[in-house]
C-alpha positions as CSV (number, residue, x, y, z in Angstrom):
1,A,50.1,81.8,-38.5
2,R,52.3,79.1,-39.9
3,A,50.8,77.3,-42.9
4,A,50.3,73.9,-41.2
5,E,49.8,75.1,-37.6
6,M,48.4,72.1,-35.8
7,L,45.9,72.4,-33.0
8,P,44.9,69.8,-30.4
9,L,41.3,68.4,-30.6
10,V,39.8,68.0,-27.2
11,D,36.7,66.9,-25.3
12,E,34.9,69.2,-23.0
13,S,37.2,68.2,-20.1
14,G,40.2,69.4,-22.2
15,A,41.6,65.8,-22.8
16,V,43.4,65.7,-26.1
17,S,42.2,63.1,-28.5
18,A,43.8,64.1,-31.8
19,Q,45.2,67.0,-33.8
20,A,44.1,68.9,-36.8
21,S,45.2,71.9,-38.8
22,R,44.1,75.4,-37.8
23,A,42.4,75.7,-41.2
24,Y,40.4,72.5,-40.7
25,C,39.4,73.7,-37.2
26,H,38.0,77.0,-38.7
27,S,36.4,75.4,-41.8
28,G,33.0,74.8,-40.3
29,S,34.0,71.3,-39.1
30,K,33.1,72.3,-35.6
31,V,35.8,70.1,-34.0
32,L,36.4,71.3,-30.5
33,H,39.8,72.9,-30.0
34,P,41.2,74.8,-27.0
35,V,42.0,78.5,-26.7
36,I,43.1,80.9,-23.9
37,H,41.6,84.3,-23.0
38,L,43.3,86.7,-20.6
39,H,41.3,89.5,-19.0
40,I,43.6,92.3,-17.6
41,I,42.1,94.5,-14.9
42,N,43.8,97.5,-13.2
43,R,43.4,98.6,-9.6
44,D,40.8,101.2,-10.7
45,G,38.5,98.4,-12.0
46,C,39.2,99.2,-15.7
47,I,39.5,96.4,-18.2
48,Y,42.2,96.4,-20.9
49,L,40.8,95.5,-24.4
50,Q,42.6,95.0,-27.7
51,K,41.3,96.2,-31.1
52,R,41.8,93.4,-33.6
53,A,44.0,94.1,-36.5
54,A,42.4,94.8,-39.9
55,H,43.8,91.7,-41.5
56,K,42.2,89.3,-39.0
57,K,39.8,86.8,-40.6
58,V,37.4,86.9,-37.7
59,C,36.0,90.2,-36.4
60,P,38.6,92.6,-37.8
61,L,38.7,96.0,-36.2
62,K,36.4,94.9,-33.3
63,W,37.4,95.3,-29.6
64,D,38.1,92.0,-27.8
65,T,39.6,90.4,-24.7
66,A,43.1,91.7,-23.9
67,V,44.7,88.4,-25.0
68,G,43.3,85.5,-26.9
69,G,44.9,82.7,-28.8
70,H,45.0,79.1,-29.8
71,I,46.8,76.4,-27.8
72,T,49.0,74.6,-30.2
73,Y,49.4,70.9,-30.3
74,G,51.8,69.7,-27.6
75,E,51.6,73.0,-25.6
76,S,50.1,73.2,-22.1
77,V,47.4,75.7,-21.3
78,L,49.8,77.9,-19.2
79,E,52.5,77.8,-21.8
80,S,50.0,79.0,-24.4
81,L,48.7,81.8,-22.0
82,F,52.2,83.2,-21.5
83,R,53.3,82.8,-25.1
84,E,50.1,84.6,-26.4
85,S,50.3,87.4,-23.8
86,G,54.0,87.9,-24.7
87,E,53.3,87.9,-28.5
88,E,50.3,90.3,-28.3
89,L,51.2,92.7,-25.5
90,G,54.9,92.0,-24.5
91,F,53.3,90.9,-21.2
92,F,55.0,88.1,-19.1
93,D,55.2,89.3,-15.5
94,F,51.8,88.4,-14.1
95,N,50.1,85.9,-11.8
96,P,47.1,84.4,-13.6
97,Y,43.8,83.6,-11.9
98,Q,41.9,80.9,-13.6
99,Y,38.2,81.3,-14.0
100,G,37.5,78.0,-15.6
101,A,36.6,76.9,-19.2
102,Y,33.5,76.8,-21.3
103,V,32.5,75.9,-24.9
104,F,31.9,78.7,-27.4
105,E,30.5,78.0,-30.8
106,S,30.4,80.4,-33.8
107,K,29.4,79.9,-37.4
108,I,32.8,78.5,-38.3
109,E,34.2,76.9,-35.2
110,K,33.8,75.4,-31.8
111,E,36.3,76.3,-29.0
112,L,37.0,75.2,-25.5
113,I,37.9,78.6,-23.9
114,Y,40.2,78.7,-20.9
115,V,39.6,82.0,-19.1
116,F,42.2,83.7,-17.0
117,A,42.5,87.1,-15.3
118,A,45.4,89.2,-14.2
119,V,45.0,92.2,-11.8
120,G,47.5,95.0,-11.4
121,N,48.7,98.4,-12.8
122,F,50.6,96.9,-15.7
123,E,52.3,98.6,-18.6
124,L,51.3,96.9,-21.8
125,H,52.9,97.1,-25.3
126,P,50.6,95.9,-28.1
127,D,52.3,94.2,-31.0
128,N,51.0,96.2,-34.0
129,D,50.9,93.2,-36.3
130,E,48.6,91.2,-34.0
131,V,46.8,94.1,-32.3
132,L,45.8,97.4,-33.8
133,E,45.6,99.2,-30.5
134,G,44.8,98.6,-26.8
135,R,43.3,100.7,-24.1
136,W,41.7,100.6,-20.7
137,W,37.9,100.7,-20.6
138,S,35.7,101.4,-17.6
139,V,32.9,99.0,-16.9
140,S,30.4,101.8,-17.7
141,D,32.2,102.4,-21.1
142,I,31.9,98.7,-21.9
143,E,28.3,98.4,-20.8
144,N,27.3,101.5,-22.8
145,N,28.7,100.0,-26.0
146,L,27.3,96.4,-25.6
147,G,25.1,95.4,-28.6
148,K,26.4,98.3,-30.8
149,D,28.8,96.2,-33.0
150,V,31.9,97.7,-31.1
151,F,33.0,94.4,-29.6
152,T,33.4,90.8,-30.9
153,P,30.3,88.6,-30.2
154,N,32.6,86.3,-28.2
155,F,33.7,89.2,-25.9
156,E,30.2,90.3,-25.3
157,S,29.0,86.8,-24.3
158,E,32.1,86.1,-22.2
159,Y,31.9,89.5,-20.5
160,A,28.4,88.7,-19.3
161,R,29.7,85.4,-18.0
162,V,32.8,86.6,-16.1
163,K,32.2,90.3,-15.2
164,D,31.2,89.6,-11.6
165,Y,34.2,87.2,-11.2
166,L,36.6,89.9,-12.6
167,M,35.2,92.6,-10.2
168,A,35.5,90.2,-7.2
169,L,39.3,90.1,-7.8
170,L,39.8,93.8,-7.1
């Protein structure tokens, strides 16, 4: 991340009211800032997950949503979605379905998460700086590992929220 990366501050509808540094947003200030998540599902009903790099400040070496990232100040939600999917997986050629948005709060931050899905038999190329590895998980593999410190807490809570929606897209 750039030293002074600026993020938009938003209300729960997504309307931008101000901007703040990424560091301030993650300092425990709990200012609401937007992020995107992209769930990628293949035609066999498997879900692609990424393993977070060891140097990540939050949840290193945990499995997480295929693509996740901050929307930067002045960027639209869709611009951010395609930028992040390109940076993390070299993935640009997809048609996103939007699930909606919800607020997620952790010990250090509060995010408005815009959730998207893409369905297809895609070839993905994880960027090894951002992502340690990626692989397809069956629903039963995911469910057998819930609560075992394999996934990020955010992935586990979001998976419970969106699983039925994701499966309905197949």
